[in-house]
gemmi code that builds the backbone of each chain (N, CA, C; Angstrom):
import gemmi

chains = {
    "A": [
        ("MET", (10.265, 9.660, 3.959), (10.842, 9.389, 2.644), (10.913, 7.887, 2.439)),
        ("ASP", (10.258, 7.435, 1.381), (10.180, 6.004, 1.139), (11.064, 5.600, -0.022)),
        ("LEU", (11.581, 4.401, 0.090), (12.320, 3.818, -1.017), (11.623, 2.528, -1.394)),
        ("GLY", (11.293, 2.383, -2.655), (10.659, 1.156, -3.131), (11.677, 0.280, -3.830)),
        ("LEU", (11.695, -0.997, -3.488), (12.629, -1.945, -4.108), (11.841, -3.176, -4.522)),
        ("ASP", (11.715, -3.405, -5.827), (10.954, -4.556, -6.317), (11.850, -5.407, -7.205)),
        ("VAL", (11.835, -6.708, -6.931), (12.681, -7.613, -7.717), (11.812, -8.538, -8.547)),
        ("VAL", (12.131, -8.654, -9.822), (11.502, -9.665, -10.680), (12.614, -10.365, -11.456)),
        ("GLU", (12.327, -11.558, -11.920), (13.300, -12.275, -12.740), (12.883, -12.182, -14.196)),
        ("ARG", (13.820, -11.823, -15.054), (13.542, -11.682, -16.487), (14.707, -12.267, -17.270)),
        ("ASN", (14.416, -13.273, -18.039), (15.414, -13.790, -18.985), (16.760, -14.093, -18.307)),
        ("GLY", (16.672, -14.718, -17.139), (17.903, -15.088, -16.430), (18.560, -13.954, -15.658)),
        ("HIS", (17.904, -12.806, -15.603), (18.424, -11.659, -14.864), (17.521, -11.371, -13.660)),
        ("ALA", (18.140, -10.931, -12.582), (17.362, -10.364, -11.476), (17.240, -8.867, -11.758)),
        ("VAL", (16.004, -8.405, -11.915), (15.785, -6.984, -12.213), (15.280, -6.299, -10.942)),
        ("LEU", (16.083, -5.381, -10.446), (15.736, -4.638, -9.231), (15.266, -3.239, -9.637)),
        ("ALA", (13.978, -3.008, -9.469), (13.421, -1.682, -9.789), (13.444, -0.823, -8.528)),
        ("VAL", (14.076, 0.336, -8.637), (14.227, 1.234, -7.488), (13.302, 2.434, -7.692)),
        ("HIS", (12.529, 2.762, -6.657), (11.611, 3.903, -6.723), (11.867, 4.824, -5.534)),
        ("GLY", (11.812, 6.135, -5.791), (11.925, 7.095, -4.695), (13.286, 7.749, -4.627)),
        ("GLU", (13.695, 8.114, -3.421), (14.922, 8.879, -3.238), (16.006, 8.007, -2.596)),
        ("VAL", (17.183, 8.015, -3.202), (18.306, 7.252, -2.652), (19.310, 8.238, -2.072)),
        ("ASP", (19.415, 8.240, -0.751), (20.388, 9.106, -0.080), (20.935, 8.386, 1.139)),
        ("VAL", (21.580, 9.124, 2.032), (22.240, 8.503, 3.187), (21.239, 7.751, 4.088)),
        ("TYR", (19.984, 8.170, 4.045), (18.972, 7.523, 4.879), (18.474, 6.217, 4.272)),
        ("THR", (18.240, 6.215, 2.973), (17.639, 5.038, 2.335), (18.677, 4.089, 1.724)),
        ("ALA", (19.908, 4.562, 1.536), (20.925, 3.733, 0.879), (21.158, 2.380, 1.575)),
        ("PRO", (21.109, 2.309, 2.916), (21.342, 0.998, 3.543), (20.356, -0.081, 3.086)),
        ("GLN", (19.087, 0.292, 2.860), (18.106, -0.696, 2.365), (18.499, -1.179, 0.975)),
        ("PHE", (18.890, -0.221, 0.155), (19.287, -0.508, -1.220), (20.500, -1.441, -1.223)),
        ("ARG", (21.499, -1.117, -0.385), (22.715, -1.930, -0.299), (22.368, -3.350, 0.138)),
        ("GLU", (21.513, -3.434, 1.153), (21.137, -4.745, 1.690), (20.456, -5.597, 0.628)),
        ("GLN", (19.609, -4.962, -0.179), (18.901, -5.701, -1.232), (19.878, -6.250, -2.276)),
        ("LEU", (20.856, -5.458, -2.657), (21.845, -5.927, -3.639), (22.688, -7.066, -3.062)),
        ("ILE", (23.075, -6.920, -1.801), (23.862, -7.987, -1.154), (23.053, -9.279, -1.133)),
        ("GLN", (21.782, -9.135, -0.810), (20.891, -10.302, -0.733), (20.783, -10.998, -2.099)),
        ("LEU", (20.655, -10.210, -3.151), (20.541, -10.808, -4.496), (21.788, -11.628, -4.832)),
        ("VAL", (22.949, -11.078, -4.527), (24.194, -11.798, -4.824), (24.291, -13.041, -3.945)),
        ("ASP", (23.952, -12.888, -2.678), (24.015, -14.033, -1.760), (23.047, -15.142, -2.169)),
        ("GLN", (21.948, -14.743, -2.827), (20.982, -15.747, -3.291), (21.453, -16.444, -4.567)),
        ("GLY", (22.567, -16.004, -5.093), (23.138, -16.677, -6.263), (22.904, -15.971, -7.586)),
        ("HIS", (22.274, -14.792, -7.548), (22.077, -14.054, -8.803), (23.412, -13.491, -9.285)),
        ("ARG", (23.697, -13.730, -10.543), (24.972, -13.267, -11.111), (24.775, -12.245, -12.222)),
        ("ARG", (23.551, -12.145, -12.711), (23.263, -11.110, -13.716), (22.157, -10.235, -13.145)),
        ("ILE", (22.547, -9.048, -12.774), (21.631, -8.131, -12.082), (21.435, -6.875, -12.927)),
        ("VAL", (20.186, -6.462, -13.014), (19.853, -5.205, -13.693), (19.190, -4.298, -12.655)),
        ("VAL", (19.723, -3.104, -12.484), (19.101, -2.136, -11.575), (18.378, -1.092, -12.432)),
        ("ASP", (17.073, -1.068, -12.283), (16.231, -0.149, -13.063), (16.056, 1.150, -12.269)),
        ("LEU", (16.662, 2.217, -12.771), (16.644, 3.509, -12.061), (15.560, 4.456, -12.582)),
        ("GLU", (14.670, 3.964, -13.433), (13.683, 4.856, -14.042), (12.724, 5.474, -13.023)),
        ("GLY", (12.528, 4.815, -11.893), (11.617, 5.355, -10.884), (12.322, 6.156, -9.799)),
        ("VAL", (13.613, 6.396, -9.977), (14.383, 7.110, -8.944), (14.189, 8.619, -9.104)),
        ("GLU", (13.791, 9.271, -8.029), (13.553, 10.714, -8.063), (14.784, 11.513, -7.623)),
        ("PHE", (15.657, 10.848, -6.874), (16.854, 11.537, -6.382), (17.928, 10.493, -6.116)),
        ("LEU", (19.156, 10.814, -6.497), (20.284, 9.902, -6.259), (21.528, 10.739, -5.996)),
        ("ASP", (22.180, 10.521, -4.862), (23.418, 11.256, -4.590), (24.584, 10.282, -4.471)),
        ("SER", (25.714, 10.757, -3.952), (26.923, 9.929, -3.939), (26.751, 8.675, -3.088)),
        ("THR", (25.884, 8.740, -2.097), (25.672, 7.547, -1.263), (25.074, 6.427, -2.111)),
        ("GLY", (24.114, 6.804, -2.958), (23.510, 5.807, -3.855), (24.510, 5.303, -4.877)),
        ("LEU", (25.367, 6.194, -5.364), (26.399, 5.767, -6.317), (27.334, 4.758, -5.661)),
        ("GLY", (27.660, 5.010, -4.387), (28.518, 4.082, -3.650), (27.888, 2.702, -3.546)),
        ("VAL", (26.572, 2.679, -3.369), (25.867, 1.390, -3.289), (25.940, 0.664, -4.636)),
        ("LEU", (25.724, 1.401, -5.713), (25.779, 0.775, -7.044), (27.171, 0.204, -7.326)),
        ("VAL", (28.197, 0.971, -7.004), (29.564, 0.500, -7.255), (29.880, -0.700, -6.358)),
        ("GLY", (29.423, -0.643, -5.113), (29.625, -1.780, -4.213), (28.943, -3.037, -4.744)),
        ("GLY", (27.748, -2.867, -5.275), (27.014, -4.005, -5.853), (27.725, -4.571, -7.062)),
        ("LEU", (28.250, -3.670, -7.886), (28.978, -4.109, -9.081), (30.221, -4.908, -8.686)),
        ("LYS", (30.974, -4.397, -7.721), (32.188, -5.098, -7.273), (31.844, -6.475, -6.718)),
        ("ARG", (30.777, -6.506, -5.941), (30.385, -7.758, -5.298), (30.006, -8.814, -6.335)),
        ("VAL", (29.186, -8.417, -7.301), (28.731, -9.417, -8.280), (29.868, -9.785, -9.239)),
        ("ARG", (30.743, -8.843, -9.531), (31.887, -9.168, -10.400), (32.864, -10.118, -9.714)),
        ("SER", (32.932, -10.046, -8.394), (33.812, -10.973, -7.674), (33.302, -12.409, -7.771)),
        ("HIS", (32.056, -12.551, -8.233), (31.485, -13.884, -8.478), (31.304, -14.100, -9.986)),
        ("ASP", (32.099, -13.381, -10.782), (32.053, -13.495, -12.248), (30.701, -13.108, -12.834)),
        ("GLY", (30.004, -12.217, -12.169), (28.729, -11.752, -12.688), (28.837, -10.318, -13.188)),
        ("ASP", (27.690, -9.699, -13.414), (27.695, -8.306, -13.866), (26.434, -7.596, -13.392)),
        ("LEU", (26.526, -6.299, -13.296), (25.397, -5.470, -12.888), (25.254, -4.338, -13.905)),
        ("ALA", (24.089, -4.259, -14.516), (23.839, -3.216, -15.513), (22.760, -2.274, -14.994)),
        ("LEU", (22.692, -1.091, -15.587), (21.701, -0.098, -15.172), (20.718, 0.179, -16.301)),
        ("VAL", (19.494, 0.510, -15.928), (18.525, 1.052, -16.876), (18.265, 2.493, -16.444)),
        ("CYS", (18.537, 3.427, -17.343), (18.358, 4.832, -16.987), (18.246, 5.694, -18.238)),
        ("THR", (17.180, 6.466, -18.310), (17.053, 7.458, -19.396), (16.851, 8.861, -18.827)),
        ("GLN", (16.743, 8.964, -17.519), (16.487, 10.275, -16.907), (17.740, 11.145, -16.970)),
        ("ARG", (17.583, 12.309, -17.525), (18.717, 13.216, -17.684), (19.384, 13.524, -16.342)),
        ("ARG", (18.582, 13.746, -15.308), (19.152, 14.176, -14.029), (20.030, 13.076, -13.403)),
        ("ILE", (19.635, 11.817, -13.590), (20.429, 10.721, -13.028), (21.654, 10.460, -13.910)),
        ("LEU", (21.458, 10.524, -15.225), (22.592, 10.324, -16.137), (23.669, 11.379, -15.899)),
        ("LYS", (23.234, 12.597, -15.574), (24.192, 13.678, -15.310), (25.104, 13.326, -14.127)),
        ("VAL", (24.510, 12.784, -13.070), (25.280, 12.388, -11.888), (26.273, 11.274, -12.259)),
        ("LEU", (25.822, 10.333, -13.064), (26.693, 9.230, -13.490), (27.826, 9.750, -14.381)),
        ("GLU", (27.511, 10.740, -15.211), (28.530, 11.301, -16.114), (29.597, 12.067, -15.332)),
        ("ILE", (29.152, 12.920, -14.401), (30.097, 13.743, -13.623), (31.091, 12.866, -12.864)),
        ("THR", (30.608, 11.751, -12.355), (31.452, 10.882, -11.524), (32.189, 9.827, -12.356)),
        ("GLY", (32.027, 9.879, -13.658), (32.745, 8.948, -14.528), (32.150, 7.550, -14.574)),
        ("LEU", (30.991, 7.380, -13.993), (30.429, 6.021, -13.895), (29.741, 5.546, -15.171)),
        ("THR", (29.541, 6.461, -16.132), (28.987, 5.993, -17.414), (29.996, 5.094, -18.126)),
        ("LYS", (31.272, 5.198, -17.719), (32.300, 4.344, -18.325), (32.444, 3.024, -17.561)),
        ("VAL", (31.847, 2.965, -16.386), (32.007, 1.784, -15.536), (30.829, 0.826, -15.704)),
        ("PHE", (29.637, 1.394, -15.800), (28.417, 0.571, -15.907), (27.955, 0.461, -17.358)),
        ("SER", (27.363, -0.672, -17.683), (26.591, -0.771, -18.912), (25.242, -0.135, -18.615)),
        ("ILE", (24.852, 0.853, -19.419), (23.609, 1.585, -19.165), (22.681, 1.406, -20.361)),
        ("TYR", (21.482, 0.949, -20.083), (20.508, 0.652, -21.137), (19.312, 1.592, -21.039)),
        ("ASP", (18.576, 1.684, -22.140), (17.425, 2.584, -22.138), (16.111, 1.879, -21.788)),
        ("SER", (16.151, 0.576, -21.561), (14.943, -0.130, -21.119), (15.368, -1.450, -20.472)),
        ("VAL", (14.482, -2.002, -19.672), (14.745, -3.298, -19.064), (14.843, -4.364, -20.141)),
        ("ASP", (13.978, -4.269, -21.146), (14.019, -5.236, -22.255), (15.414, -5.276, -22.884)),
        ("ALA", (15.942, -4.081, -23.138), (17.280, -4.016, -23.748), (18.339, -4.569, -22.807)),
        ("ALA", (18.211, -4.280, -21.529), (19.219, -4.729, -20.553), (19.242, -6.250, -20.435)),
        ("VAL", (18.081, -6.867, -20.395), (18.067, -8.325, -20.239), (18.428, -9.028, -21.555)),
        ("ALA", (18.273, -8.287, -22.671), (18.691, -8.850, -23.959), (20.159, -8.539, -24.230)),
        ("GLY", (20.705, -7.544, -23.480), (22.103, -7.182, -23.640), (22.376, -6.301, -24.841)),
        ("ASP", (21.316, -5.612, -25.348), (21.569, -4.683, -26.454), (20.878, -3.346, -26.157)),
        ("GLY", (21.015, -2.406, -27.066), (20.373, -1.093, -26.887), (21.049, -0.242, -25.851)),
        ("GLN", (22.371, -0.507, -25.623), (23.096, 0.261, -24.614), (23.157, 1.731, -24.997)),
        ("THR", (22.938, 2.620, -24.003), (22.958, 4.046, -24.291), (24.385, 4.554, -24.338)),
    ],
    "B": [
        ("MET", (17.490, 42.954, -2.264), (17.686, 42.751, -0.832), (17.906, 41.271, -0.534)),
        ("THR", (18.842, 40.999, 0.348), (19.136, 39.608, 0.691), (18.210, 39.123, 1.807)),
        ("GLN", (17.590, 38.012, 1.566), (16.760, 37.385, 2.590), (17.583, 36.264, 3.240)),
        ("VAL", (17.497, 36.178, 4.565), (18.247, 35.144, 5.277), (17.266, 34.127, 5.850)),
        ("ILE", (17.503, 32.889, 5.552), (16.644, 31.807, 6.054), (17.543, 30.787, 6.743)),
        ("GLU", (17.182, 30.419, 7.943), (17.991, 29.462, 8.690), (17.173, 28.247, 9.072)),
        ("LEU", (17.828, 27.113, 8.994), (17.189, 25.843, 9.341), (18.200, 25.056, 10.159)),
        ("GLU", (17.718, 24.389, 11.179), (18.614, 23.555, 11.986), (17.993, 22.176, 12.100)),
        ("ILE", (18.759, 21.169, 11.771), (18.219, 19.800, 11.817), (19.086, 18.932, 12.731)),
        ("PRO", (18.498, 17.922, 13.338), (19.324, 16.953, 14.066), (20.284, 16.284, 13.080)),
        ("ALA", (21.483, 15.987, 13.530), (22.479, 15.371, 12.641), (22.175, 13.885, 12.476)),
        ("ARG", (21.067, 13.635, 11.821), (20.621, 12.247, 11.605), (20.180, 12.099, 10.148)),
        ("ALA", (20.404, 10.924, 9.609), (20.192, 10.679, 8.176), (18.772, 10.992, 7.718)),
        ("GLU", (17.799, 10.723, 8.565), (16.408, 10.892, 8.130), (16.015, 12.357, 7.914)),
        ("PHE", (16.866, 13.299, 8.346), (16.534, 14.717, 8.193), (17.189, 15.376, 6.977)),
        ("VAL", (18.041, 14.643, 6.287), (18.717, 15.221, 5.108), (17.694, 15.619, 4.045)),
        ("GLY", (16.675, 14.802, 3.880), (15.637, 15.093, 2.888), (14.916, 16.397, 3.178)),
        ("ILE", (14.770, 16.737, 4.444), (14.091, 17.984, 4.819), (14.954, 19.186, 4.426)),
        ("ALA", (16.246, 19.091, 4.679), (17.156, 20.176, 4.285), (17.127, 20.363, 2.768)),
        ("ARG", (17.151, 19.255, 2.070), (17.127, 19.278, 0.600), (15.852, 19.959, 0.092)),
        ("MET", (14.742, 19.568, 0.679), (13.441, 20.089, 0.243), (13.334, 21.596, 0.537)),
        ("ALA", (13.776, 21.999, 1.726), (13.667, 23.412, 2.114), (14.507, 24.296, 1.194)),
        ("VAL", (15.735, 23.880, 0.919), (16.614, 24.712, 0.091), (16.106, 24.760, -1.350)),
        ("SER", (15.615, 23.643, -1.852), (15.139, 23.669, -3.243), (13.876, 24.509, -3.360)),
        ("ALA", (13.039, 24.519, -2.327), (11.846, 25.374, -2.352), (12.256, 26.843, -2.341)),
        ("LEU", (13.242, 27.175, -1.517), (13.726, 28.556, -1.451), (14.331, 28.998, -2.789)),
        ("ALA", (15.026, 28.087, -3.438), (15.687, 28.425, -4.711), (14.683, 28.876, -5.764)),
        ("GLY", (13.435, 28.407, -5.637), (12.431, 28.753, -6.628), (11.638, 30.011, -6.302)),
        ("VAL", (11.936, 30.644, -5.172), (11.182, 31.853, -4.783), (11.462, 33.002, -5.739)),
        ("ARG", (12.715, 33.133, -6.127), (13.079, 34.177, -7.093), (13.362, 33.522, -8.442)),
        ("PRO", (13.277, 34.303, -9.517), (13.662, 33.750, -10.825), (15.184, 33.635, -10.926)),
        ("GLY", (15.644, 32.936, -11.938), (17.072, 32.915, -12.225), (17.767, 31.602, -11.970)),
        ("LEU", (17.068, 30.668, -11.347), (17.648, 29.332, -11.198), (16.699, 28.343, -11.879)),
        ("PRO", (17.031, 27.930, -13.084), (16.163, 26.980, -13.780), (16.059, 25.654, -13.021)),
        ("TYR", (15.075, 24.878, -13.394), (14.795, 23.627, -12.690), (16.030, 22.731, -12.594)),
        ("GLU", (16.790, 22.672, -13.677), (17.958, 21.784, -13.677), (18.990, 22.214, -12.632)),
        ("ARG", (19.128, 23.527, -12.447), (20.093, 24.013, -11.455), (19.574, 23.810, -10.030)),
        ("VAL", (18.266, 23.889, -9.864), (17.696, 23.601, -8.540), (17.945, 22.128, -8.202)),
        ("ASP", (17.839, 21.286, -9.212), (18.155, 19.871, -9.033), (19.612, 19.687, -8.608)),
        ("ASP", (20.497, 20.445, -9.243), (21.921, 20.401, -8.874), (22.101, 20.815, -7.413)),
        ("LEU", (21.377, 21.849, -7.026), (21.483, 22.349, -5.655), (21.007, 21.293, -4.648)),
        ("ARG", (19.948, 20.593, -4.992), (19.449, 19.520, -4.111), (20.549, 18.483, -3.868)),
        ("ILE", (21.244, 18.130, -4.927), (22.306, 17.122, -4.792), (23.418, 17.642, -3.893)),
        ("VAL", (23.834, 18.879, -4.125), (24.960, 19.424, -3.371), (24.608, 19.600, -1.889)),
        ("VAL", (23.398, 20.056, -1.612), (22.962, 20.184, -0.209), (22.924, 18.803, 0.448)),
        ("SER", (22.473, 17.824, -0.281), (22.440, 16.462, 0.255), (23.859, 15.971, 0.562)),
        ("GLU", (24.775, 16.252, -0.345), (26.168, 15.840, -0.130), (26.754, 16.522, 1.108)),
        ("ALA", (26.507, 17.820, 1.231), (27.062, 18.574, 2.358), (26.471, 18.078, 3.682)),
        ("CYS", (25.162, 17.878, 3.714), (24.524, 17.419, 4.953), (24.988, 15.999, 5.301)),
        ("THR", (25.206, 15.187, 4.291), (25.690, 13.824, 4.544), (27.077, 13.859, 5.177)),
        ("SER", (27.960, 14.708, 4.646), (29.295, 14.861, 5.252), (29.167, 15.295, 6.706)),
        ("ALA", (28.281, 16.276, 6.937), (28.103, 16.809, 8.291), (27.603, 15.721, 9.247)),
        ("ILE", (26.681, 14.936, 8.783), (26.084, 13.904, 9.636), (27.077, 12.781, 9.919)),
        ("GLN", (27.863, 12.439, 8.906), (28.820, 11.348, 9.102), (29.915, 11.725, 10.104)),
        ("ALA", (30.146, 13.039, 10.273), (31.174, 13.484, 11.226), (30.578, 13.829, 12.592)),
        ("ALA", (29.253, 13.733, 12.698), (28.589, 14.212, 13.922), (28.619, 13.183, 15.049)),
        ("LYS", (28.499, 13.716, 16.254), (28.347, 12.865, 17.436), (26.863, 12.876, 17.823)),
        ("GLU", (26.487, 11.934, 18.667), (25.107, 11.845, 19.131), (24.658, 13.199, 19.715)),
        ("GLY", (23.522, 13.691, 19.255), (22.983, 14.939, 19.785), (23.418, 16.183, 19.026)),
        ("ASP", (24.390, 16.030, 18.102), (24.825, 17.197, 17.318), (23.708, 17.658, 16.389)),
        ("ARG", (23.820, 18.900, 15.952), (22.854, 19.444, 14.997), (23.596, 20.050, 13.813)),
        ("VAL", (22.911, 20.126, 12.703), (23.492, 20.682, 11.484), (22.696, 21.940, 11.141)),
        ("THR", (23.409, 23.025, 10.877), (22.709, 24.261, 10.513), (22.789, 24.484, 9.003)),
        ("VAL", (21.697, 24.986, 8.474), (21.635, 25.316, 7.044), (21.210, 26.778, 6.961)),
        ("ARG", (22.144, 27.653, 6.585), (21.833, 29.081, 6.490), (21.847, 29.479, 5.024)),
        ("CYS", (20.762, 30.110, 4.606), (20.636, 30.499, 3.198), (20.589, 32.014, 3.088)),
        ("PHE", (21.358, 32.555, 2.173), (21.375, 33.994, 1.904), (20.915, 34.162, 0.459)),
        ("ASP", (19.671, 34.593, 0.330), (19.032, 34.613, -0.983), (18.963, 36.043, -1.503)),
        ("SER", (19.641, 36.308, -2.595), (19.617, 37.647, -3.189), (19.273, 37.516, -4.667)),
        ("PRO", (18.993, 38.643, -5.326), (18.703, 38.559, -6.764), (19.883, 38.018, -7.567)),
        ("GLU", (21.091, 38.175, -7.053), (22.277, 37.732, -7.792), (22.610, 36.264, -7.579)),
        ("GLN", (22.387, 35.788, -6.364), (22.835, 34.423, -6.065), (22.102, 33.850, -4.848)),
        ("LEU", (22.192, 32.554, -4.751), (21.735, 31.866, -3.537), (22.969, 31.235, -2.901)),
        ("GLU", (23.230, 31.654, -1.663), (24.383, 31.131, -0.940), (23.852, 30.243, 0.177)),
        ("VAL", (24.368, 29.033, 0.265), (23.920, 28.087, 1.291), (25.139, 27.676, 2.115)),
        ("CYS", (25.058, 27.869, 3.424), (26.167, 27.516, 4.306), (25.719, 26.385, 5.231)),
        ("ILE", (26.392, 25.264, 5.124), (26.066, 24.107, 5.958), (27.072, 24.077, 7.097)),
        ("GLY", (26.594, 24.249, 8.320), (27.474, 24.304, 9.482), (27.482, 22.988, 10.230)),
        ("ALA", (28.690, 22.570, 10.634), (28.809, 21.275, 11.315), (30.013, 21.297, 12.239)),
        ("ALA", (30.282, 20.136, 12.831), (31.398, 20.016, 13.757), (32.721, 20.176, 13.014)),
        ("THR", (33.741, 20.632, 13.736), (35.075, 20.797, 13.145), (35.525, 19.491, 12.500)),
        ("GLY", (36.048, 19.611, 11.303), (36.563, 18.421, 10.608), (35.538, 17.751, 9.719)),
        ("ALA", (34.272, 18.192, 9.805), (33.206, 17.513, 9.060), (33.442, 17.531, 7.548)),
        ("PHE", (34.083, 18.604, 7.076), (34.233, 18.730, 5.624), (35.693, 18.580, 5.173)),
        ("ASP", (36.517, 17.982, 6.041), (37.942, 17.858, 5.705), (38.160, 17.144, 4.380)),
        ("SER", (37.356, 16.131, 4.108), (37.565, 15.385, 2.859), (36.557, 15.782, 1.783)),
        ("THR", (35.667, 16.735, 2.104), (34.585, 17.052, 1.167), (35.085, 17.755, -0.083)),
        ("LEU", (36.081, 18.618, 0.070), (36.616, 19.302, -1.099), (38.097, 19.039, -1.312)),
        ("ALA", (38.740, 18.457, -0.290), (40.199, 18.370, -0.325), (40.724, 17.293, -1.266)),
        ("GLY", (39.867, 16.403, -1.682), (40.312, 15.373, -2.612), (41.031, 14.227, -1.943)),
        ("ASP", (40.936, 14.138, -0.593), (41.608, 13.029, 0.088), (40.595, 12.069, 0.707)),
        ("GLY", (39.427, 12.003, 0.082), (38.407, 11.081, 0.568), (38.905, 9.652, 0.511)),
        ("ASP", (38.514, 8.850, 1.473), (39.051, 7.492, 1.540), (38.037, 6.442, 1.089)),
        ("SER", (36.952, 6.862, 0.478), (36.003, 5.877, -0.022), (35.474, 6.346, -1.371)),
        ("GLY", (34.829, 5.431, -2.082), (34.258, 5.777, -3.378), (33.245, 6.889, -3.250)),
        ("SER", (32.394, 6.817, -2.213), (31.377, 7.846, -2.035), (32.007, 9.214, -1.813)),
        ("ASP", (33.132, 9.261, -1.059), (33.822, 10.541, -0.835), (34.285, 11.130, -2.166)),
        ("GLU", (34.852, 10.283, -2.994), (35.340, 10.782, -4.286), (34.193, 11.282, -5.149)),
        ("PHE", (33.092, 10.551, -5.143), (31.929, 10.980, -5.929), (31.387, 12.301, -5.384)),
        ("ARG", (31.398, 12.433, -4.062), (30.889, 13.651, -3.423), (31.705, 14.868, -3.857)),
        ("ILE", (33.015, 14.711, -3.848), (33.894, 15.810, -4.259), (33.610, 16.202, -5.704)),
        ("SER", (33.502, 15.195, -6.562), (33.261, 15.467, -7.992), (31.947, 16.202, -8.180)),
        ("LEU", (30.922, 15.770, -7.473), (29.599, 16.373, -7.653), (29.578, 17.808, -7.163)),
        ("ILE", (30.143, 18.053, -5.980), (30.121, 19.422, -5.438), (30.901, 20.359, -6.357)),
        ("ARG", (32.069, 19.908, -6.782), (32.902, 20.773, -7.644), (32.203, 21.070, -8.964)),
        ("ALA", (31.471, 20.093, -9.471), (30.854, 20.258, -10.802), (29.553, 21.051, -10.764)),
        ("LEU", (28.835, 20.995, -9.656), (27.453, 21.464, -9.687), (27.209, 22.856, -9.110)),
        ("VAL", (28.162, 23.411, -8.368), (27.939, 24.773, -7.855), (28.960, 25.739, -8.440)),
        ("ASP", (28.651, 27.025, -8.375), (29.556, 28.036, -8.917), (30.737, 28.290, -7.991)),
        ("GLU", (30.504, 28.166, -6.691), (31.591, 28.341, -5.712), (31.368, 27.363, -4.573)),
        ("ALA", (32.454, 26.835, -4.040), (32.372, 25.992, -2.847), (33.638, 26.196, -2.032)),
        ("GLU", (33.475, 26.439, -0.748), (34.651, 26.591, 0.107), (34.320, 26.122, 1.515)),
        ("VAL", (35.344, 25.607, 2.174), (35.210, 25.219, 3.573), (35.880, 26.298, 4.409)),
        ("ARG", (35.192, 26.749, 5.454), (35.783, 27.806, 6.279), (35.349, 27.610, 7.735)),
        ("PRO", (36.118, 28.153, 8.667), (35.741, 28.035, 10.081), (34.447, 28.797, 10.335)),
        ("SER", (33.686, 28.327, 11.294), (32.447, 29.014, 11.655), (32.140, 28.730, 13.117)),
        ("GLY", (32.202, 29.773, 13.945), (31.954, 29.589, 15.371), (32.902, 28.549, 15.941)),
        ("SER", (32.343, 27.561, 16.603), (33.196, 26.525, 17.185), (33.361, 25.343, 16.232)),
        ("GLY", (32.831, 25.476, 15.029), (32.917, 24.363, 14.083), (33.432, 24.793, 12.729)),
        ("THR", (32.801, 24.258, 11.709), (33.221, 24.556, 10.348), (31.981, 24.653, 9.469)),
        ("GLU", (32.117, 25.283, 8.322), (30.965, 25.300, 7.423), (31.412, 25.162, 5.975)),
        ("LEU", (30.527, 24.585, 5.204), (30.746, 24.469, 3.766), (29.854, 25.503, 3.107)),
        ("ARG", (30.478, 26.454, 2.413), (29.738, 27.533, 1.747), (29.578, 27.182, 0.275)),
        ("LEU", (28.341, 27.207, -0.178), (28.020, 26.845, -1.555), (27.305, 28.019, -2.206)),
        ("VAL", (27.678, 28.346, -3.430), (27.037, 29.479, -4.109), (26.515, 29.049, -5.473)),
        ("MET", (25.253, 29.387, -5.717), (24.658, 29.214, -7.047), (24.285, 30.614, -7.528)),
        ("ARG", (24.837, 31.044, -8.655), (24.504, 32.378, -9.175), (23.229, 32.308, -10.007)),
        ("ARG", (22.394, 33.292, -9.830), (21.156, 33.351, -10.607), (21.442, 33.927, -11.987)),
        ("GLU", (20.712, 33.445, -12.959), (20.961, 33.875, -14.345), (20.516, 35.303, -14.600)),
        ("SER", (19.400, 35.715, -13.962), (18.853, 37.044, -14.243), (19.070, 37.946, -13.044)),
        ("ALA", (20.329, 38.325, -12.813), (20.635, 39.191, -11.679), (20.123, 40.605, -11.960)),
        ("GLY", (19.664, 41.277, -10.923), (19.221, 42.662, -11.096), (17.927, 42.928, -10.383)),
        ("VAL", (17.436, 44.150, -10.579), (16.239, 44.593, -9.869), (15.038, 43.715, -10.190)),
        ("GLU", (14.947, 43.318, -11.480), (13.776, 42.536, -11.860), (13.725, 41.184, -11.144)),
        ("GLY", (14.874, 40.758, -10.611), (14.900, 39.474, -9.909), (14.575, 39.602, -8.438)),
        ("ASP", (14.379, 40.853, -7.969), (14.143, 41.023, -6.539), (12.735, 40.583, -6.170)),
        ("LEU", (12.566, 40.368, -4.891), (11.259, 39.926, -4.418), (10.265, 41.076, -4.494)),
        ("PRO", (8.981, 40.781, -4.713), (7.992, 41.846, -4.697), (7.921, 42.475, -3.312)),
        ("ALA", (7.637, 43.789, -3.253), (7.565, 44.486, -1.962), (6.357, 43.991, -1.176)),
    ],
}
model = gemmi.Model(1)
for chain_id, residues in chains.items():
    chain = gemmi.Chain(chain_id)
    for i, (resn, *xyz) in enumerate(residues, 1):
        res = gemmi.Residue()
        res.name, res.seqid = resn, gemmi.SeqId(i, " ")
        for name, pos in zip(("N", "CA", "C"), xyz):
            atom = gemmi.Atom()
            atom.name, atom.element = name, gemmi.Element(name[0])
            atom.pos, atom.b_iso = gemmi.Position(*pos), 0.0
            res.add_atom(atom)
        chain.add_residue(res)
    model.add_chain(chain)
structure = gemmi.Structure()
structure.add_model(model)
structure.setup_entities()
């Protein structure tokens, strides 16, 4: 089971595109990547979940940990997600109220088009 | 007729995906569980196996027993005693524990923790929409 993590910079944001399955096995890589971005000084982070095929509570824990970490440096972490199956997980756990969720990377880096 | 399928995996993170894949494949053998519900089942099995693995000691194994009938698919995840103490009880001590509880409660029709042999098991039930003879397996 592979997890793909690609980072690009867009309009002053670090955009982390996640591909594959996020679970107890792959979550440590994901967590490490978010920690690294914050440690490198990125304060506006966008996590693009459009390529995620599976996400469970372990992945949610990583996202919340990343959000807390970047907010402790006065930054923010937003999500890009239009997949019903992932949005459902975010809704059940109440995280749609915690994260800014956008329907495209363009919207996220522009700060509009929030879903 | 109920078909019984058993799977045993090492209690290690890299095997959770195999349990998830096996159960979701089984869920599609009979009609009555639409794709979205199979997706729900994948999440819940992943949550249960993760709890089991996090409570395991080196060398432990996790059992996944499936009881597949035209009416429902029952999945029992067996693990060491105490593995599921916080899985349904609502006393999880981390964000992931709380999310796990919310997901399991929301996504299956029944969930219960009960003793099993020398350990414990989390029993999960997904009811099929089209219960009855027409949902049975071909002879």
